[in-house]
C-alpha positions in Angstrom: -11.1 17.4 -31.5 -10.1 15.9 -28.3 -12.7 13.3 -28.7 -12.1 12.5 -32.3 -8.6 12.5 -31.5 -9.4 10.1 -28.1 -11.5 8.1 -30.7 -8.8 7.5 -33.4 -6.5 6.4 -30.8 -8.6 3.8 -29.6 -9.0 2.6 -33.2 -5.5 2.1 -33.4 -4.7 0.4 -30.3 -7.8 -2.3 -30.2 -8.2 -4.3 -26.7 -5.1 -6.3 -26.1 -6.9 -10.4 -26.6 -4.4 -11.8 -24.0 -5.1 -8.7 -21.3 -6.7 -11.1 -18.7 -3.9 -13.6 -18.8 -1.9 -10.6 -18.9 -4.0 -9.2 -15.8 -3.2 -12.5 -13.7 0.8 -11.6 -13.8 0.0 -8.0 -12.8 -1.7 -9.3 -9.9 1.2 -11.1 -8.9 3.5 -7.7 -8.9 0.8 -5.9 -6.8 0.4 -8.8 -4.5 3.9 -9.2 -3.0 4.6 -6.0 -2.0 1.9 -5.5 0.5 2.6 -9.0 1.5 6.1 -8.8 2.3 5.5 -6.0 4.4 3.0 -7.5 7.0 4.7 -11.2 6.6 7.6 -10.0 8.3 5.7 -8.6 11.3 5.0 -12.4 12.3 8.4 -13.6 12.0 9.9 -11.1 13.9 10.0 -13.1 17.0 12.0 -15.8 15.4 14.5 -13.9 13.7 15.7 -12.2 16.9 15.9 -15.4 18.6 17.7 -16.8 15.8 20.4 -13.7 15.2 20.2 -12.5 18.9 19.6 -9.1 17.3 18.4 -5.8 19.4 14.9 -4.1 19.1 16.3 -1.7 17.1 17.8 -4.1 14.6 14.6 -5.5 14.4 12.6 -2.1 13.9 15.1 -1.4 10.9 14.2 -4.7 9.0 10.3 -3.3 9.2 11.1 0.4 8.6 14.0 -0.1 6.2 11.6 -2.0 3.6 8.6 0.5 4.3 10.6 3.4 3.9 12.1 2.8 0.6 8.8 1.6 -0.7 7.0 4.5 0.3 10.0 7.0 -0.6 10.4 5.6 -4.1 7.2 4.8 -5.7 6.6 7.9 -7.1 9.8 7.9 -9.3 8.8 3.9 -9.8 5.6 4.9 -11.5 7.3 7.7 -14.0 10.2 5.2 -14.6 7.3 3.0 -16.1 5.7 5.9 -18.0 9.3 6.9 -19.4 10.8 3.7 -20.5 7.9 1.1 -20.8 6.0 -0.3 -18.3 6.7 -3.9 -19.1 10.2 -3.5 -19.2 10.5 -1.5 -15.6 7.9 -4.2 -14.4 10.6 -6.9 -15.2 13.4 -5.4 -13.9 11.7 -4.3 -10.4 10.6 -8.4 -10.2 13.8 -9.6 -10.9 15.5 -7.3 -8.5 12.8 -8.3 -5.8 13.7 -12.1 -6.5 17.4 -11.2 -5.8 16.6 -9.2 -2.6 14.6 -11.5 -1.2 17.0 -14.3 -2.0 19.2 -12.2 -0.3 17.1 -12.2 3.2 16.5 -15.6 2.7 20.2 -16.5 3.0 21.2 -13.6 5.2 24.0 -14.9 7.4 23.6 -11.6 10.0 21.2 -9.1 10.6 23.0 -6.1 9.0 22.8 -8.4 5.5 18.8 -8.8 6.6 18.6 -4.9 7.0 20.3 -4.6 3.7 18.1 -7.1 1.8 15.0 -5.4 3.3 15.9 -2.3 1.8 16.9 -3.8 -1.7 13.3 -5.5 -1.4 11.7 -2.1 -0.6 13.4 -0.4 -3.6 12.3 -3.1 -6.1 8.7 -3.2 -4.9 8.9 0.6 -5.3 9.7 0.0 -9.4 7.5 -3.4 -9.8 4.3 -2.0 -7.7 3.2 1.0 -10.0 3.7 -0.6 -13.1 0.7 -3.1 -12.4 -1.8 -0.5 -11.5 -0.5 2.0 -14.6 -0.7 -1.2 -17.1 -4.1 -2.3 -16.1 -4.9 1.5 -16.5 -3.3 1.5 -20.1 -4.6 -2.1 -21.4 -7.9 -2.4 -20.5 -11.0 -0.6 -22.4 -12.9 1.8 -20.9 -16.1 -0.6 -20.3 -14.0 -3.2 -18.6 -11.7 -1.0 -16.5 -14.1 -0.8 -13.5 -14.0 -4.4 -13.1 -10.0 -4.8 -13.3 -9.4 -2.3 -10.9 -11.7 -3.6 -8.2 -9.7 -7.2 -8.8 -6.8 -4.8 -8.4 -7.8 -3.1 -4.9 -8.9 -6.4 -3.8 -5.9 -8.0 -4.2 -3.7 -5.2 -2.5 -6.0 -5.7 0.4 -6.0 -9.4 0.7 -2.2 -9.6 0.4 -2.0 -7.6 3.6 -4.4 -9.6 5.3 -2.8 -12.6 4.1 0.6 -11.6 5.3 -0.3 -12.0 8.9 -1.7 -15.9 8.2 0.9 -16.7 5.8 3.8 -15.8 8.0 2.4 -17.7 10.9 1.7 -20.4 8.6 4.8 -20.7 7.1 7.0 -20.5 10.5 4.7 -23.0 12.3 4.6 -25.7 9.0 8.7 -25.0 9.0 9.3 -26.0 5.3 12.7 -28.0 4.9 13.7 -26.8 8.3 14.0 -23.0 6.8 12.3 -21.3 9.6 11.4 -17.8 9.1 13.6 -17.8 6.1 10.5 -19.5 4.1 8.8 -15.9 4.3 11.3 -14.6 1.8 12.4 -17.8 -0.2 8.9 -18.3 -1.0 8.7 -15.5 -3.3 11.4 -17.1 -5.8 9.3 -20.0 -7.4 6.5 -17.2 -7.5 8.5 -14.6 -9.6 10.3 -17.7 -11.5 7.0 -18.3 -13.1 5.5 -14.7 -13.4 8.6 -13.2 -14.8 8.7 -15.4 -17.8 5.4 -15.3 -18.6 5.3 -11.6 -18.2 7.8 -11.2 -21.0 5.5 -13.4 -23.3 2.2 -11.9 -22.2 2.6 -8.0 -21.6 2.2 -5.5 -23.8 4.4 -2.5 -23.6 3.0 0.8 -23.0 4.7 3.9 -21.6 4.0 8.0 -22.4 3.7 8.9 -25.9 6.4 11.4 -26.1 9.0 9.6 -23.6 11.8 11.8 -22.5 14.8 11.5 -19.7 13.9 11.3 -16.3 13.6 14.3 -14.3 16.6 13.0 -11.9 17.0 16.5 -9.9 13.0 16.2 -9.3 13.7 12.1 -8.1 16.2 13.3 -5.8 14.5 16.2 -4.0 10.9 13.8 -3.8 13.0 11.1 -2.5 15.1 13.5 -0.1 11.5 15.3 1.2 9.6 12.1 1.7 12.5 10.4 3.5 12.7 13.2 6.0 8.9 12.8 6.4 8.7 9.0 6.7 11.7 7.9 8.5 11.1 9.7 11.4 8.0 8.9 11.7 8.5 5.1 11.7 11.4 5.4 14.0 10.7 8.3 16.0 8.6 6.3 18.7 10.5 3.4 19.0 13.7 5.4 19.8 11.9 8.4 22.1 11.9 11.0 19.5 15.6 12.1 19.5 16.6 15.5 18.1 17.9 14.0 14.5 13.9 12.9 14.4 12.5 16.0 15.0 15.1 17.9 12.6 14.3 15.5 10.0 10.5 16.5 10.3 11.4 19.9 10.2 13.5 19.6 7.1 10.6 17.9 5.4 8.6 20.7 4.7 11.1 23.2 3.1 12.2 20.1 0.8 8.6 19.6 -0.2 8.7 23.1 -1.4 12.1 23.2 -2.9 11.1 20.1 -4.8 7.4 21.9 -6.1 9.5 24.8 -7.0 11.8 22.8 -9.0 9.0 20.8 -10.8 7.2 24.2 -11.6 10.7 25.3 -13.7 10.9 22.0 -15.3 7.4 22.2 -16.7 7.8 25.8 -18.0 10.9 24.8 -20.0 8.7 22.2 -21.4 10.4 19.3 -19.8 8.8 16.6 -17.8 8.8 16.7 -14.5 8.1 13.7 -12.0 5.2 15.2 -10.9 3.4 17.7 -13.7 2.0 20.6 -11.4 -0.7 21.2 -13.9 -1.8 17.5 -13.1 -3.2 18.1 -9.9 -5.4 20.4 -11.5 -7.6 17.5 -12.4 -10.8 18.2 -11.0 -11.2 16.0 -7.5 -7.6 14.4 -7.6 -6.2 16.3 -4.6 -9.2 15.4 -2.8 -8.9 11.8 -4.0 -5.2 11.7 -2.9 -6.1 13.4 0.4 -8.8 10.9 1.0 -5.9 8.0 0.2 -4.1 9.3 3.2 -6.4 9.5 5.8 -8.0 6.2 4.1 -4.7 4.0 5.5 -4.8 5.4 8.8 -5.9 1.7 8.9 -2.5 0.5 9.0 -2.5 1.0 12.4 -5.2 -1.5 13.1 -2.4 -4.2 12.1 -0.1 -3.1 14.7 -2.7 -2.6 17.8 -5.3 -5.7 17.1 -2.0 -7.7 16.7 -0.8 -7.0 20.2 -4.2 -7.2 21.6 -4.3 -10.6 20.2 -0.8 -11.7 21.1 -0.6 -9.8 24.4 -3.9 -9.9 25.5 -5.2 -12.8 24.6 -2.1 -15.0 24.3 -2.8 -16.4 21.0 0.1 -17.5 18.9 1.2 -15.6 16.0 -1.0 -18.5 13.7 -3.6 -18.2 16.2 -3.6 -14.3 15.6 -3.6 -14.8 11.6 -6.5 -16.9 11.8 -8.4 -14.3 14.0 -8.3 -11.9 11.1 -9.9 -14.2 8.6 -13.2 -12.8 9.2 -12.0 -9.6 7.8 -10.3 -11.0 4.9 -13.5 -13.0 4.0 -15.4 -9.3 4.2 -12.8 -8.0 2.0 -13.3 -10.4 -0.5 -17.1 -10.5 -0.6 -17.0 -6.5 -0.6 -16.2 -5.7 -4.5 -19.0 -8.3 -5.2 -21.7 -6.3 -3.6 -19.9 -2.9 -4.5 -22.2 -2.7 -7.9 -25.0 -2.7 -5.9 -23.6 -0.1 -3.3 -23.0 2.1 -6.2 -26.4 1.6 -7.4 -27.5 2.7 -4.3 -25.2 5.6 -3.4 -23.8 6.7 -6.7 -20.5 8.8 -6.4 -20.9 8.5 -2.7 -20.2 4.9 -2.9 -16.6 5.1 -1.3 -17.6 6.9 1.5 -20.3 4.7 2.2 -17.6 1.8 2.4 -15.6 3.7 4.8 -18.4 4.4 6.9 -19.3 0.6 7.3 -15.3 0.2 7.9 -15.6 2.8 10.6 -18.8 1.5 11.9 -17.3 -1.9 12.2 -14.1 -0.7 14.1 -16.2 1.1 16.3 -18.1 -2.5 17.2 -14.8 -4.0 17.7 -13.7 -1.3 20.1 -17.2 -1.6 21.9 -17.2 -5.6 22.0 -14.0 -5.5 23.5 -14.7 -2.7 26.2 -17.9 -4.9 27.1 -15.8 -8.0 27.3 -17.3 -10.3 24.5 -14.3 -10.6 22.1 -15.9 -14.0 21.2 -18.3 -11.9 18.8 -15.4 -9.8 17.2 -15.7 -11.9 14.2 -19.0 -10.1 13.3 -17.1 -6.8 13.5 -14.3 -8.0 11.8 -16.4 -9.0 9.2 -18.3 -5.7 8.6 -14.4 -4.1 8.6 -13.1 -6.1 5.6 -16.4 -5.6 3.8 -16.3 -2.1 4.1 -12.8 -1.6 3.1 -13.7 -4.3 0.2 -16.1 -1.6 -1.0 -14.0 1.7 -0.6 -10.7 0.6 -1.8 -11.8 -0.4 -5.3 -14.1 3.0 -5.6 -11.1 5.1 -4.3 -8.4 3.5 -6.4 -10.8 4.0 -9.6 -11.5 7.6 -8.7 -7.8 8.6 -8.5 -6.4 6.9 -11.2 -9.3 7.2 -14.2 -9.1 10.9 -13.4 -5.7 11.4 -15.4 -4.9 10.3 -19.2 -3.8 6.6 -19.3 -0.4 8.0 -20.3 0.2 9.4 -17.0 -1.3 6.4 -15.1 2.3 5.3 -13.8 2.6 8.5 -11.9 -0.9 8.5 -11.0 -0.8 4.9 -9.4 2.7 6.1 -7.7 0.7 8.9 -6.1 -1.9 7.1 -4.5 0.0 4.0 -3.4 2.8 6.7 -1.8 -0.1 8.6 -0.3 -1.6 5.2 1.4 1.9 4.6 2.7 2.7 7.8 4.2 -0.8 8.1 5.5 -0.1 4.4 6.9 3.4 5.3 8.3 1.8 8.6 9.9 -1.0 6.4 11.3 1.1 3.7 12.9 3.4 6.2 14.7 0.7 8.5 15.7 -2.1 5.9 16.7 0.5 3.4 17.6 2.0 6.1 20.0 -1.5 6.8 21.3 -2.2 3.0 21.8 1.4 2.6 23.8 0.8 5.4 25.7 -2.3 4.4 26.8 -0.9 0.9 27.6 1.7 2.4 29.6 3.5 -0.4 31.3 0.3 -2.4 31.9 0.3 -6.0 30.2 -3.2 -7.5 31.2 -5.8 -8.1 28.8 -8.0 -5.5 30.0 -5.9 -3.0 29.7 -4.3 -3.7 26.3 -8.0 -3.9 25.1 -8.8 -0.6 26.7 -5.8 0.6 24.8 -6.8 -1.1 21.6 -10.5 0.6 21.9 -9.4 4.1 22.1 -7.0 3.4 19.0 -9.9 1.6 17.1 -12.3 5.0 17.4 -8.9 7.1 16.3 -8.7 5.0 13.2 -12.5 4.7 12.8 -12.7 8.7 13.0 -9.9 8.9 10.2 -11.6 6.8 8.1 -14.9 9.2 8.3 -12.6 12.0 7.6 -11.4 10.0 4.1 -15.4 9.3 3.7 -15.7 12.7 3.6 -13.4 13.8 1.3 -14.3 11.3 -1.0 -18.0 12.2 -1.2 -19.2 12.9 -4.7 -16.2 11.6 -6.6 -17.1 9.4 -9.0 -15.3 8.1 -12.4 -13.3 10.9 -14.3 -14.8 13.8 -16.6 -12.1 15.3 -17.9 -8.2 14.5 -17.8 -5.1 16.7 -18.0 -2.5 15.6 -20.6 
């Protein structure tokens, strides 16, 4: 009976003839949030010099965005399921443009921090709709290719942020300096938002109800208590407040889960339906995403090695990462061949390749041969280009399209939480190993240890993802 209902549903909703044009617009919404996280890292010295701001304020510019983005992703995904993904996507995109303008024209560090928090909030509303809409508007035979390009966009944005930030500051367009990294979003959204209104088909859950406000507040508090101290704790020497917040995160998570079970038992729609996690392999896929994005710590440690150890400018450091970007772009194009060889172990194969590349960077730096880093970086990028699309597919396609907003919010949240934890712990390992040393050898040694730790996390992620493939059944 369920198969018959699914066939009837597919007959009633033929593929949208404009889906590939709409896809380009959706990718814009997927590209901007990770871009604006990484692009700011390169601009921090210029911002600090312009505002004469403290180091703690500079950290808030990063952590304010990262925390708000990670905390609100699950709720943002659910909003699209309930109120229409096109509508919520447009609201998020316009809000992102307004927040970017506030950042670009900020007249004080405090205004810039507020703008970054608002940017993170808008990004969390906009980003999940892209992945959820792709899952909803594409027929089954085209989903694999569309999700591969989505994952490619997500990863390329991360790498492009480092290069583009340095390039914009070096070019000093119209004398804007660092402000250009925010204002460049405005013309992009000025084109994308009207196009979205015309080209995107509205999709939502079949029986939309009201937002589970209690669940939204509880999950936001729980994630904030977990993520904020992870990002800020190391920078401030792990104060008591950070330890207390971390301690409070676990009870808040249990309270949230108890609330969700009650909401579901009452026949209402929770933020995260407990029965959703009964989908075979979903929990394993989400946990794999958590360990997979330990790779976020690579950007911090490799950037410090490039600029502090090798004495390169931000632009030169961005150029140095291009081999990884090339590998990432090419990775998805060979993923079909990888799948034919490794089947359901393709994700694990990509993660293992990425780990091998990281171990390679550590070996090359340890043996004093940084001129050959481009080879290892290419392998890192290729491995991620193979692994990320397969991982996203394995998670999102395991649930019904009506729940795809929630699934996209979940997988993005796990990536962000894993990245925050890895940056705090592996970043802490890097700086503890480095100590007060500033010479190239010491920084290279600290990076090598961090790279091995990241590689080990990727091997754990690969082990968790082993055997995960396209869905066999879904929970509605």
